[in-house]
C-alpha positions in Angstrom: 128.6 -41.7 223.2 125.8 -42.4 220.7 125.3 -45.9 219.2 126.8 -46.8 215.8 123.3 -46.9 214.4 122.6 -43.2 215.4 126.0 -42.1 214.2 125.4 -43.8 210.9 122.0 -42.1 210.5 123.5 -38.7 211.3 126.2 -39.3 208.7 123.7 -40.2 206.0 121.5 -37.2 206.7 124.5 -34.9 206.3 125.4 -36.5 203.0 121.9 -36.5 201.6 121.3 -32.7 201.5 121.8 -32.5 197.7 121.3 -36.0 196.3 118.5 -38.5 195.7 120.0 -41.7 197.0 123.2 -43.1 198.7 124.5 -46.6 198.8 127.1 -47.9 201.2 128.5 -50.9 203.0 128.9 -51.4 206.7 132.4 -52.6 207.8 131.3 -55.5 209.9 133.9 -55.3 212.7 134.0 -51.5 213.0 130.3 -50.7 212.5 131.4 -47.9 210.1 130.0 -47.1 206.7 132.0 -47.7 203.6 130.9 -45.3 200.8 129.7 -46.9 197.6 128.0 -44.2 195.5 125.7 -41.1 195.5 123.4 -40.4 192.6 121.1 -37.6 191.7 118.2 -39.8 190.6 115.8 -42.3 192.2 117.3 -45.7 192.8 115.5 -48.8 191.5 114.8 -49.7 195.1 112.6 -46.6 195.6 109.6 -48.9 195.6 110.6 -50.2 199.1 110.5 -46.6 200.5 107.2 -46.0 198.8 105.6 -49.1 200.4 106.7 -48.4 204.0 106.1 -44.6 203.9 103.1 -44.3 201.6 104.9 -41.6 199.7 104.8 -41.7 195.9 108.4 -40.8 195.2 108.3 -40.7 191.4 105.2 -38.5 191.4 106.8 -36.2 193.9 110.0 -35.9 191.8 107.9 -34.9 188.8 106.1 -32.2 190.8 109.4 -30.9 192.1 110.7 -30.7 188.6 107.6 -28.6 187.7 108.5 -26.1 190.5 106.9 -27.5 193.6 108.9 -27.4 196.9 109.2 -30.2 199.5 107.2 -28.1 202.1 104.5 -27.6 199.5 104.3 -31.3 199.0 104.3 -32.0 202.7 107.6 -33.8 202.5 109.5 -32.2 205.3 111.2 -34.6 207.6 108.9 -34.0 210.5 105.9 -34.9 208.3 107.4 -38.1 206.8 105.4 -41.0 208.4 107.2 -43.6 210.5 107.9 -46.8 208.4 104.9 -49.0 208.4 106.1 -52.6 208.6 108.6 -54.2 206.3 109.0 -54.4 202.5 111.3 -56.6 200.4 111.9 -56.5 196.7 113.1 -59.2 194.2 114.4 -58.3 190.8 113.5 -61.2 188.4 115.9 -61.2 185.5 116.6 -63.5 182.5 119.9 -64.6 184.1 121.1 -68.1 184.9 122.5 -68.3 188.5 124.0 -71.7 187.9 126.2 -70.2 185.1 127.6 -67.1 186.9 124.3 -65.2 186.2 124.9 -65.4 182.4 122.1 -63.6 180.6 119.8 -65.9 178.6 118.0 -65.2 175.4 115.0 -66.7 173.5 111.3 -66.4 173.1 109.0 -66.2 176.1 106.3 -68.9 175.8 104.6 -68.4 179.1 104.4 -65.2 181.2 102.0 -65.2 184.2 102.4 -62.6 186.9 101.6 -63.2 190.6 99.0 -61.2 192.5 97.5 -60.8 196.0 97.5 -58.7 199.1 100.8 -57.0 199.8 102.3 -57.7 196.4 103.5 -54.9 194.1 104.7 -55.4 190.5 106.8 -53.1 188.4 107.1 -55.0 185.2 109.3 -54.8 182.1 109.1 -56.4 178.7 107.7 -59.7 179.6 104.7 -61.2 177.7 104.0 -64.5 175.7 105.9 -64.3 172.4 108.3 -61.6 173.6 111.8 -62.0 172.1 114.5 -61.6 174.7 117.8 -60.4 173.0 121.2 -59.8 174.5 120.9 -56.1 173.8 118.8 -54.9 176.7 118.6 -54.9 180.5 117.8 -58.4 181.6 115.1 -57.2 184.1 111.7 -58.8 183.6 109.9 -57.5 186.7 110.4 -56.2 190.2 108.3 -57.9 192.8 107.8 -56.1 196.1 106.1 -57.6 199.1 104.9 -55.7 202.2 104.0 -57.0 205.6 104.1 -56.1 209.3 107.0 -58.5 210.0 110.1 -59.1 207.9 109.5 -62.9 207.8 106.0 -62.4 206.6 107.2 -60.2 203.8 109.6 -62.9 202.8 106.9 -65.5 202.9 104.7 -63.4 200.6 107.6 -63.0 198.2 108.1 -66.8 198.2 104.5 -67.3 197.4 104.6 -64.7 194.6 107.7 -66.2 193.1 106.2 -69.6 193.0 103.1 -68.3 191.3 105.2 -66.4 188.8 105.5 -68.4 185.5 108.1 -67.8 182.9 108.8 -70.4 180.2 111.2 -70.2 177.2 114.0 -68.4 178.9 116.0 -69.0 182.1 115.5 -66.7 185.1 117.1 -66.1 188.4 113.9 -67.2 190.2 115.6 -70.3 191.8 118.3 -68.1 193.3 115.8 -65.7 194.8 113.7 -68.5 196.3 116.9 -70.1 197.8 117.9 -66.7 199.3 114.5 -66.1 200.8 114.5 -69.5 202.5 117.9 -69.0 204.0 117.8 -68.6 207.8 120.9 -66.4 207.9 119.3 -64.0 205.4 116.0 -63.9 207.3 117.4 -63.6 210.8 121.1 -63.0 210.8 123.7 -60.7 209.4 124.5 -61.1 205.7 127.8 -60.1 204.4 129.4 -59.7 201.0 130.6 -63.3 201.3 127.1 -64.6 201.7 126.9 -66.3 198.2 130.4 -67.7 198.4 129.6 -69.2 201.8 126.3 -70.7 200.5 127.0 -72.1 197.0 123.7 -74.0 197.1 121.9 -70.7 196.5 123.0 -71.0 192.8 121.4 -74.5 192.3 118.8 -74.4 189.6 115.1 -74.7 190.4 113.6 -78.0 189.4 110.2 -77.1 188.2 107.8 -79.8 186.7 106.6 -77.4 184.0 103.9 -80.1 183.2 101.6 -77.9 181.2 104.2 -76.4 178.8 105.8 -79.8 178.3 102.4 -81.2 177.4 101.7 -78.5 174.9 105.2 -79.0 173.4 104.4 -82.7 172.8 101.0 -81.9 171.3 102.6 -79.4 169.1 105.3 -81.9 168.0 102.6 -84.3 167.0 100.6 -81.6 165.1 103.6 -80.5 163.1 105.6 -83.7 162.7 103.0 -86.4 163.1 102.8 -89.5 165.4 106.3 -90.5 166.6 107.5 -93.1 164.1 108.8 -95.3 167.0 105.2 -96.0 168.0 104.6 -97.9 164.8 101.2 -96.4 164.2 101.0 -97.4 160.5 97.3 -98.2 160.3 94.3 -95.9 159.8 93.8 -93.0 162.3 92.1 -93.5 165.7 88.3 -93.6 165.8 86.7 -90.2 166.4 84.3 -91.9 168.9 85.0 -91.6 172.6 84.4 -94.9 174.4 81.3 -95.0 176.6 82.3 -95.9 180.1 79.6 -98.0 181.8 78.6 -97.8 185.4 77.9 -101.2 187.0 76.1 -101.3 190.4 78.1 -102.9 193.2 76.8 -106.2 194.3 77.0 -107.7 197.8 79.6 -110.4 198.1 79.0 -113.8 199.8 82.1 -114.7 201.8 85.6 -113.5 201.3 87.1 -112.8 197.9 90.3 -114.6 196.7 92.2 -111.4 197.2 91.0 -111.1 200.8 91.9 -114.7 201.4 95.4 -114.2 200.1 96.0 -110.9 201.9 94.7 -112.3 205.2 95.8 -115.9 205.2 98.6 -116.2 202.6 99.4 -117.9 199.3 98.7 -121.5 200.5 95.3 -120.5 201.6 94.7 -118.9 198.2 95.7 -122.1 196.5 93.3 -124.2 198.7 90.5 -121.8 198.0 91.1 -122.0 194.2 91.1 -125.8 194.4 87.9 -125.9 196.5 86.0 -123.5 194.2 83.0 -125.1 192.5 83.1 -124.1 188.9 85.7 -122.7 186.4 87.6 -119.6 187.5 88.6 -117.0 184.9 91.7 -114.8 184.4 90.9 -111.8 182.2 93.9 -111.0 180.0 92.5 -107.9 178.4 94.9 -105.6 180.3 98.0 -107.5 179.2 98.3 -110.5 176.9 95.2 -109.6 174.8 96.5 -106.2 173.6 100.0 -107.6 173.5 98.7 -110.2 171.0 96.4 -107.9 169.0 97.7 -104.4 169.2 101.5 -104.8 169.6 101.3 -104.1 173.4 100.2 -100.5 172.8 97.3 -100.2 175.2 97.9 -97.1 177.4 97.3 -96.8 181.1 94.5 -94.2 180.9 92.2 -96.5 178.9 92.6 -99.2 181.5 91.9 -96.8 184.4 88.8 -95.5 182.7 87.2 -98.9 182.8 88.7 -99.9 186.1 85.7 -99.1 188.4 83.3 -101.1 186.2 85.9 -103.9 185.9 86.3 -104.2 189.7 82.6 -105.0 189.9 82.0 -107.1 186.8 85.0 -109.3 187.4 84.9 -109.5 191.2 84.7 -113.3 191.1 87.7 -113.8 188.8 90.8 -115.8 189.6 92.8 -112.7 188.6 93.3 -109.8 186.2 96.5 -110.3 184.1 97.7 -106.8 183.8 101.5 -106.5 184.0 104.8 -108.1 183.1 105.8 -109.7 179.9 106.3 -107.2 177.0 104.2 -104.6 178.7 107.1 -103.6 181.0 109.6 -102.4 178.4 107.0 -101.4 175.8 105.4 -98.9 178.2 108.8 -97.2 178.6 110.1 -97.8 175.1 107.1 -96.7 173.0 104.3 -95.4 175.2 106.7 -93.3 177.4 105.0 -94.5 180.6 106.4 -95.8 183.8 105.4 -99.5 184.2 105.6 -99.2 188.0 103.3 -96.1 188.1 100.9 -98.1 185.9 100.8 -101.0 188.4 100.4 -98.7 191.4 97.5 -96.8 189.7 95.7 -100.0 188.7 96.1 -101.4 192.2 94.5 -98.3 193.7 91.6 -98.5 191.2 91.0 -102.2 191.6 91.7 -103.2 195.2 89.8 -106.5 195.5 90.7 -108.7 192.6 94.1 -110.5 192.5 96.5 -109.1 190.0 98.6 -111.4 187.9 101.9 -110.8 186.0 104.1 -112.8 183.6 107.6 -113.4 185.0 110.2 -114.8 182.7 111.9 -116.8 185.4 115.6 -115.9 185.6 115.0 -113.3 182.8 112.5 -111.3 185.1 110.8 -109.1 182.5 113.8 -108.8 180.2 115.2 -110.7 177.3 118.4 -112.1 178.9 119.7 -113.4 182.2 120.4 -111.0 185.1 122.3 -111.4 188.4 120.2 -113.2 191.0 119.8 -110.1 193.2 118.1 -108.2 190.3 115.4 -111.0 190.0 114.9 -111.1 193.8 114.6 -107.4 194.2 112.3 -107.1 191.2 109.8 -109.6 192.7 110.0 -107.9 196.1 109.2 -104.5 194.7 106.5 -105.8 192.4 104.8 -107.4 195.3 105.0 -104.2 197.4 103.6 -102.2 194.5 100.5 -104.3 194.1 101.2 -107.7 192.4 99.8 -110.9 193.7 100.1 -113.9 191.3 103.4 -114.4 189.5 103.1 -116.7 186.6 106.7 -117.9 186.3 107.9 -119.6 183.2 111.2 -120.2 181.4 111.5 -119.8 177.7 113.2 -123.2 177.2 111.6 -125.0 180.3 115.0 -125.0 182.0 114.4 -126.0 185.6 117.4 -124.2 187.0 116.0 -120.9 185.7 112.6 -121.8 187.1 114.1 -122.4 190.6 115.4 -118.8 190.7 112.0 -117.3 189.8 110.2 -119.6 192.2 112.5 -118.7 195.1 112.4 -115.0 194.3 108.5 -114.9 194.3 108.3 -117.1 197.4 110.7 -114.9 199.4 108.7 -111.9 198.3 105.5 -113.4 199.6 103.8 -113.7 196.2 101.6 -116.5 194.8 103.9 -118.9 192.9 102.1 -120.0 189.7 104.8 -122.0 187.9 104.3 -122.7 184.3 105.1 -125.5 182.0 105.5 -124.1 178.5 103.7 -126.2 175.9 104.6 -126.9 172.3 104.1 -129.9 170.0 101.0 -132.1 170.4 100.8 -134.7 173.2 97.8 -136.3 171.5 100.0 -137.3 168.6 102.7 -139.8 169.7 104.5 -139.2 166.4 104.7 -135.4 166.9 108.3 -134.7 167.9 110.0 -135.0 171.2 107.6 -133.1 173.5 105.6 -136.0 174.7 103.1 -136.4 177.5 105.8 -138.0 179.6 108.2 -135.1 179.0 105.5 -132.7 180.4 104.6 -134.9 183.4 108.3 -135.1 184.3 108.6 -131.4 184.2 105.5 -130.9 186.3 106.9 -133.4 188.9 110.0 -131.2 189.2 107.9 -128.1 189.6 105.6 -129.6 192.2 108.6 -130.7 194.2 109.7 -127.1 194.5 106.6 -126.2 196.5 104.7 -124.2 194.0 101.2 -122.9 194.8 99.6 -123.2 191.4 100.6 -125.0 188.1 100.1 -123.1 184.9 100.0 -124.8 181.4 101.2 -122.0 179.1 100.2 -122.7 175.6 101.6 -119.5 174.1 101.0 -120.3 170.4 97.5 -121.9 170.7 98.8 -125.4 169.9 96.9 -127.1 172.7 94.0 -128.9 170.8 90.9 -130.0 172.7 91.9 -133.6 172.7 95.5 -132.7 173.9 94.0 -130.5 176.6 91.9 -133.3 177.9 94.8 -135.7 177.9 97.4 -133.4 179.5 95.2 -131.8 182.1 93.5 -135.1 183.0 96.9 -136.8 183.4 98.2 -134.0 185.7 95.0 -134.0 187.7 95.1 -137.7 188.2 98.7 -137.6 189.6 98.3 -134.3 191.5 94.8 -134.1 192.9 95.5 -131.2 195.2 97.5 -129.0 192.9 95.5 -126.1 191.3 95.8 -126.1 187.5 95.5 -122.9 185.4 95.5 -123.1 181.6 96.5 -120.4 179.2 96.1 -120.5 175.4 95.7 -118.4 172.3 92.9 -118.6 169.8 95.1 -118.3 166.7 93.5 -121.4 165.0 90.0 -120.7 166.4 90.0 -123.7 168.8 90.5 -121.7 172.0 87.0 -122.0 173.6 86.8 -125.8 172.8 90.2 -126.4 174.3 89.4 -124.4 177.5 86.2 -126.2 178.0 88.0 -129.5 177.5 90.6 -128.4 180.0 87.9 -127.5 182.5 86.1 -130.8 182.2 89.5 -132.6 182.6 90.1 -130.9 186.0 91.5 -127.4 185.4 90.6 -124.9 188.0 91.1 -121.7 186.0 91.5 -120.7 182.3 92.4 -117.5 180.6 90.1 -115.4 178.4 89.7 -111.8 177.2 86.9 -109.4 176.7 85.2 -110.4 173.4 86.3 -107.3 171.5 89.9 -108.0 172.6 89.8 -111.7 172.0 90.2 -114.2 169.2 92.9 -114.8 166.6 96.2 -114.4 168.3 94.7 -113.3 171.6 92.8 -115.4 174.2 89.4 -117.0 173.7 86.3 -114.7 174.2 85.2 -114.3 177.7 81.6 -113.9 176.9 81.5 -117.3 175.1 83.0 -119.1 178.1 80.7 -117.3 180.5 77.6 -118.2 178.4 78.8 -121.8 177.6 79.3 -122.7 181.2 76.4 -120.9 182.8 74.3 -123.2 185.0 76.8 -126.1 184.6 79.4 -127.5 187.0 81.9 -125.2 185.2 79.9 -122.0 185.9 82.4 -119.1 186.0 80.5 -117.1 188.6 80.4 -114.1 186.2 77.3 -112.3 184.9 77.0 -112.2 181.2 75.2 -108.8 181.3 78.1 -107.3 183.3 80.9 -108.7 181.2 79.0 -107.5 178.1 78.9 -104.0 179.5 82.7 -104.1 179.7 82.9 -105.5 176.2 80.9 -102.5 174.9 83.6 -100.2 176.2 86.4 -102.3 174.7 84.6 -102.4 171.3 84.8 -98.6 171.1 88.2 -98.3 172.8 89.8 -100.7 170.3 88.9 -98.2 167.6 91.3 -95.7 169.2 94.1 -98.2 168.5 93.3 -98.7 164.8 96.8 -97.5 163.9 98.2 -100.7 165.6 95.9 -103.3 164.1 97.8 -106.1 162.3 95.2 -106.5 159.6 94.6 -110.1 160.6 90.9 -110.7 160.0 90.5 -114.3 161.0 92.2 -117.2 162.7 94.6 -119.4 160.8 95.5 -123.0 161.3 98.9 -122.5 159.9 100.0 -121.8 163.5 100.3 -125.6 163.8 103.1 -125.3 161.2 105.0 -122.2 162.2 104.2 -122.4 165.9 104.5 -118.6 166.4 103.3 -117.4 169.8 100.2 -115.3 169.7 101.9 -112.5 171.7 104.7 -112.3 169.2 102.6 -112.5 166.0 101.5 -108.8 165.7 104.8 -107.5 167.1 106.8 -109.5 164.6 104.5 -108.5 161.8 105.2 -104.8 162.6 108.9 -105.4 163.0 109.1 -107.1 159.7 107.4 -104.1 158.1 109.9 -101.7 159.7 112.8 -103.8 158.6 111.7 -103.4 154.9 110.1 -106.9 154.6 106.7 -105.5 153.6 104.9 -108.0 151.5 107.1 -110.9 152.7 105.0 -111.9 155.8 104.3 -115.4 154.4 108.0 -115.8 153.8 108.8 -114.7 157.4 106.3 -117.3 158.8 108.0 -120.0 156.8 111.4 -118.7 157.8 110.2 -118.8 161.5 109.6 -122.6 161.1 113.0 -122.9 159.5 114.7 -120.9 162.3 113.0 -123.2 164.8 114.6 -126.2 163.1 118.0 -124.5 163.0 117.8 -123.7 166.7 116.9 -127.3 167.6 113.1 -127.3 167.7 112.9 -125.3 170.8 110.0 -124.1 173.0 109.2 -120.7 171.7 108.1 -118.0 174.2 109.8 -114.7 175.1 112.8 -114.5 175.0 113.4 -117.7 173.0 110.7 -116.7 170.6 112.5 -113.4 170.0 115.6 -115.4 169.1 113.5 -117.4 166.6 111.9 -114.3 165.2 115.2 -112.4 164.9 116.7 -115.4 163.1 113.7 -115.7 160.8 113.9 -112.0 159.7 117.6 -112.4 159.3 117.0 -115.3 156.9 114.5 -113.4 154.8 116.4 -110.1 154.8 119.6 -111.8 153.6 117.8 -114.5 151.4 119.4 -117.4 153.2 118.3 -121.0 153.3 118.8 -123.3 156.3 121.8 -124.9 154.6 123.3 -121.5 153.8 123.2 -120.7 157.5 124.9 -123.9 158.5 127.6 -123.5 155.8 128.3 -119.8 156.3 127.8 -119.6 160.1 131.4 -118.7 160.9 131.2 -115.5 158.8 127.6 -114.3 159.1 126.8 -111.4 161.4 123.9 -113.0 163.3 121.6 -111.0 165.5 123.0 -110.6 169.0 120.0 -112.6 170.4 121.0 -115.6 168.3 124.6 -115.5 169.4 123.6 -115.2 173.1 121.2 -118.1 172.7 124.0 -120.4 171.6 126.2 -119.0 174.4 123.6 -120.2 176.9 122.3 -116.8 178.1 118.8 -118.2 178.2 119.8 -121.5 179.8 120.0 -125.0 178.3 117.2 -126.2 176.1 115.6 -129.6 177.0 117.4 -131.6 174.3 120.6 -129.6 174.0 122.0 -127.3 171.3 122.2 -128.3 167.6 125.7 -129.1 166.3 127.7 -128.2 164.3 125.8 -124.9 164.0 126.4 -123.9 167.6 130.2 -124.4 167.4 130.4 -122.5 164.1 128.4 -119.6 165.3 130.5 -119.3 168.4 133.9 -119.7 166.7 136.1 -116.9 168.0 133.5 -115.4 170.2 133.7 -115.1 174.0 131.5 -113.9 176.8 132.7 -110.5 178.2 134.0 -110.8 181.8 134.4 -114.6 181.8 138.2 -114.9 181.0 137.6 -116.2 177.5 134.7 -118.5 178.1 132.6 -119.0 174.9 129.4 -120.3 176.5 127.7 -120.8 179.9 127.6 -124.4 181.2 124.6 -123.9 183.5 122.3 -121.2 184.7 123.9 -117.9 183.5 122.9 -115.8 186.5 124.7 -118.1 188.8 128.0 -117.0 187.2 127.2 -113.3 187.3 128.4 -111.0 190.1 125.6 -109.3 192.1 124.3 -106.1 190.6 125.6 -102.9 192.3 122.4 -101.0 193.0 124.2 -98.4 195.2 126.6 -97.5 192.4 123.6 -97.3 189.9 121.7 -95.1 192.3 124.6 -92.7 192.5 125.0 -92.7 188.7 121.4 -92.0 188.0 121.1 -89.3 190.7 124.0 -87.5 189.1 122.6 -88.0 185.6 119.1 -87.0 186.3 119.4 -84.3 188.9 116.1 -83.1 190.2 114.5 -86.5 189.7 113.8 -88.8 192.6 115.6 -92.1 191.9 113.8 -94.9 193.7 114.0 -98.6 193.8 111.7 -98.9 190.8 114.1 -96.7 188.7 117.0 -98.9 189.6 115.3 -102.0 188.6 114.1 -100.5 185.3 117.6 -99.4 184.5 119.1 -102.7 185.6 117.1 -104.6 183.0 116.7 -101.9 180.3 119.5 -99.3 180.7 119.2 -97.7 177.2 115.4 -97.9 177.2 115.3 -96.3 180.7 117.6 -93.5 179.5 115.4 -92.8 176.5 112.3 -92.8 178.6 113.9 -90.3 181.1 115.1 -88.0 178.3 111.6 -88.1 176.7 110.0 -87.4 180.1 112.4 -84.5 180.7 111.4 -83.0 177.4 107.6 -83.7 177.3 106.7 -84.7 180.9 104.4 -87.4 182.0 102.0 -88.2 179.1 100.1 -91.0 180.7 97.2 -88.7 181.5 96.8 -87.5 177.9 93.9 -89.2 176.0 95.0 -91.7 173.4 93.6 -89.9 170.4 95.5 -86.7 171.2 98.6 -88.7 172.1 98.6 -90.2 168.6 97.3 -87.4 166.4 97.4 -84.1 168.3 94.6 -81.5 168.1 92.7 -79.5 165.5 92.3 -75.7 165.4 89.5 -74.7 167.7 89.4 -78.0 169.5 89.3 -77.9 173.3 90.7 -80.6 175.5 90.5 -81.3 179.3 93.5 -83.0 180.8 93.4 -84.1 184.5 97.0 -84.1 185.9 95.9 -85.1 189.4 92.8 -84.9 191.5 91.8 -81.2 191.6 94.4 -80.2 188.9 92.8 -79.9 185.5 94.1 -78.2 182.4 91.8 -76.9 179.7 93.7 -76.7 176.4 92.5 -75.0 173.2 94.4 -74.9 170.0 94.1 -71.4 168.6 96.4 -71.3 165.6 99.3 -72.7 163.7 101.9 -70.5 162.1 104.1 -71.1 159.1 107.7 -72.3 159.3 110.3 -69.4 159.6 113.6 -69.5 157.9 114.9 -72.0 160.5 111.9 -74.3 160.1 110.4 -73.2 163.4 106.6 -73.1 163.6 104.8 -71.0 166.3 101.7 -72.7 167.7 99.2 -70.7 169.7 97.3 -72.4 172.5 95.1 -71.2 175.3 95.7 -72.9 178.6 93.0 -72.3 181.2 92.1 -69.2 179.3 95.7 -67.8 179.2 97.7 -67.6 176.0 100.5 -70.0 175.6 103.1 -70.6 172.8 104.9 -73.7 171.6 107.8 -73.5 169.1 108.2 -76.6 167.0 110.8 -77.5 164.5 109.2 -78.7 161.3 111.3 -81.7 160.3 109.8 -81.8 156.8 111.4 -78.4 156.2 114.9 -79.9 156.6 116.8 -80.8 153.5 116.5 -84.3 151.9 117.9 -87.4 153.5 121.5 -88.1 153.1 122.3 -90.6 150.3 124.5 -93.3 151.7 127.0 -95.5 149.8 126.2 -99.1 149.4 128.5 -102.0 150.2 130.0 -103.6 147.1 128.7 -107.1 146.7 131.6 -109.6 146.3 134.2 -107.3 147.9 135.0 -109.0 151.2 136.3 -105.8 152.9 133.2 -103.8 151.9 131.0 -104.4 155.0 127.3 -103.5 154.6 124.4 -103.5 157.0 122.6 -106.8 157.1 119.3 -105.1 157.6 117.8 -101.6 158.2 118.2 -100.1 161.7 120.0 -97.5 163.8 123.7 -97.4 164.7 124.0 -97.9 168.4 127.8 -98.0 168.7 130.9 -98.1 166.6 133.5 -100.5 167.9 136.4 -99.5 165.7 138.0 -96.3 164.2 139.9 -95.6 161.1 143.4 -97.2 161.1 142.5 -100.0 163.6 143.8 -103.5 162.8 141.1 -106.2 162.9 140.9 -109.9 162.4 138.0 -111.9 161.1 135.1 -111.9 163.5 136.1 -108.8 165.4 133.1 -106.5 166.2 132.8 -103.5 164.0 129.3 -101.9 164.5 126.4 -102.5 166.8 123.0 -102.0 165.1 119.5 -102.0 166.5 116.2 -102.6 164.6 113.2 -102.4 166.9 114.1 -104.8 169.7 116.7 -106.7 167.7 120.4 -105.9 168.1 123.0 -107.1 165.6 126.7 -106.9 166.1 128.3 -106.7 162.7 131.6 -108.5 162.6 134.6 -108.2 160.3 134.4 -110.7 157.5 138.1 -110.7 157.1 141.3 -109.4 158.7 143.0 -106.1 157.8 143.1 -102.4 158.5 140.0 -100.2 158.8 140.3 -97.9 155.8 137.0 -96.1 156.3 134.3 -95.9 158.9 131.3 -94.2 157.3 128.7 -94.3 160.1 128.4 -93.0 163.6 126.1 -93.6 166.6 122.6 -92.5 165.9 122.7 -92.9 162.1 119.7 -94.4 160.4 120.8 -97.0 157.8 119.1 -99.3 155.3 120.0 -102.8 154.5 123.1 -103.0 152.3 124.4 -99.5 153.3 128.2 -99.3 153.6 129.4 -99.4 157.2 133.1 -100.1 157.2 135.8 -100.6 154.6 138.6 -103.0 155.4 141.8 -103.4 153.3 
């Protein structure tokens, strides 16, 4: 008896006498055919037969229709060649496999076909700009691959599908690739239950789509301008591209500080610093300098461009300060960059100079306290990613918070540089409560914790030359073996004098910035310190010609950041009055402008001093400086005096940071909290999750449950499918959940923008302009802006690009084409139940709904303005009559939020 295969063939031949094609199923258990259909035309799969036989079936049919016979065409069965190898075909359609193959519609932005040996294309209506409607066959192209072996044909199809680019509509490409990679499909028997048994085949393909996302961002900036969140309110970036110098590598005598640390550990590093002859330098250009001058807006690409020259010119530095502080959240929040990727890239580019970061003690790089395991894990991962020196401080010099940071860095294997934060004036015995003895006592506590280096952190530039000599000299006398590192700001113009005085009194290292990024609210100029100490016992070991070459780059590079300049043209001695930290000055100036306080900067500075008095004359450095700044802006925006605040404290809707400060979220300040203000502010308020507690009595983190990283990983993997969620993601989310979410959403829409040059990032492109963008080594895009269309009836603008010579499209919504802004009602002054916004901002969350019963002090609406959150409370008890805002609404000061009756 013949085999089932032979019988099947005979059956098919008997059926095929008068038809073009037959389709059928095989009954698996009986090896019998199950009839499907017979048709009189060529099936769409005819290309497979053509590829393995060499017969042009369509051409043959046309000839037959014109009167030719099969024998005349040489198509009798005995002359049909044996199949040559294997052929497979994929039909690429505009259908979404993850939604039951639902047809998709839209405009094709990108259409690039594959090619190569053994690939045949039978295409349809695809091309850039094509409109895909629901009224036609969803087929885009049939891709056929031919090879001697079945698996080779499948591999060619996989390669071709990966090369095939379609953007703007969803396709079934992911399904086809998943099928072609399935072992059962390639080697086994596939039945009609194949898809049901393998649901993963329907999972969408996660493509990076980097080029199209980049074009979409550029198009967005071209049409709608620089994102407002960036705060680019100044003049446009300079048209000059910074010149990148090349500095010849010089031979080194002995081991570098980085090598000593890597090979022998942190204690050996500290001994080498103390044994060094001369004054060591920390260059702050990559962190505190631009935080102080340019609102922390310096982008990674501009640091990496100068990294090779920096690694040579600053090879004898104590460290490069390049991470932590405000740079962590600003990189995500405004620049849309990953701070961890920034650190890793810098470490790769500068391998032999110690890196230094600013760690806010128990606050890590955030603005509040976190569970202890968050701080420990953060330090561990930071060390693994490339960090060396951790400058640890606490914003109120609270030793318990310092202990956590010191322990975390020590366990991670980092260099513990513990800081005493400086305020007041130790050279003036009548200047407040921060006396020389206060600082010496704090240093004694730090030294007892086993620190490697002591830092004096003069965050506002209050350390005058005489005070520097007295403070550093007193510490050196008592602690002869402890390395001392001094940090200041040049706000009043005394920075160089103070650092030279500190060096003469026994400091081992001081902070400075490249000249073009120095002065005013930043650090003293590096060139001045190098030149002033050359040939003396304080010689920095740096070459003035080499640091000047770096400075030429920064002079031109700073021009790219003209939109972020504060407008401050000189130093100002009024810092000794308001005591505002240099790193906060430009940020607060910008925030005040955004909050509608333009023209009131002098009032804000005076209010800052008033806020400091209200808070108890505290040490002011992030996050305590943020509390002071938030309160200062609150005073000005609501026209409040110090006495008004004390008298009305029980009913005012203070910024959240102020409430949390009085609740002890930052720790306990050296001389306690001011009363009766604290009690009045906290009246009726409790800390969530503490069974009614109104304030912390010690270190806040000690009372917090460990952070659940496993649960967070699961949550983020579910939320951001297709993205790899690593430890760095978990830590970013743990400290800044909403900022991380916004960053991921932005990255999902526009991709990684860190490799885009700064001028284009801020202003887009001009017609005819060409731009080279390097995505990774060996992967470069050449972008040309060809044309910009006009808005259609929906406000959509078509932008034509060329990408590596191929046409590309981006479709951008022109936001100016949308109708005018909604006019909001204003709260009625004098009507207690008419609750208005205390200042401009965005509604983050509504806490009530219409009909809810509330009592005085109950939370109504959570607002956010820049980094300041304000929880608006009910001024009286009653029923919510009307809630006129919702999450995401932009509001102005005085806008009606809630009506209570």
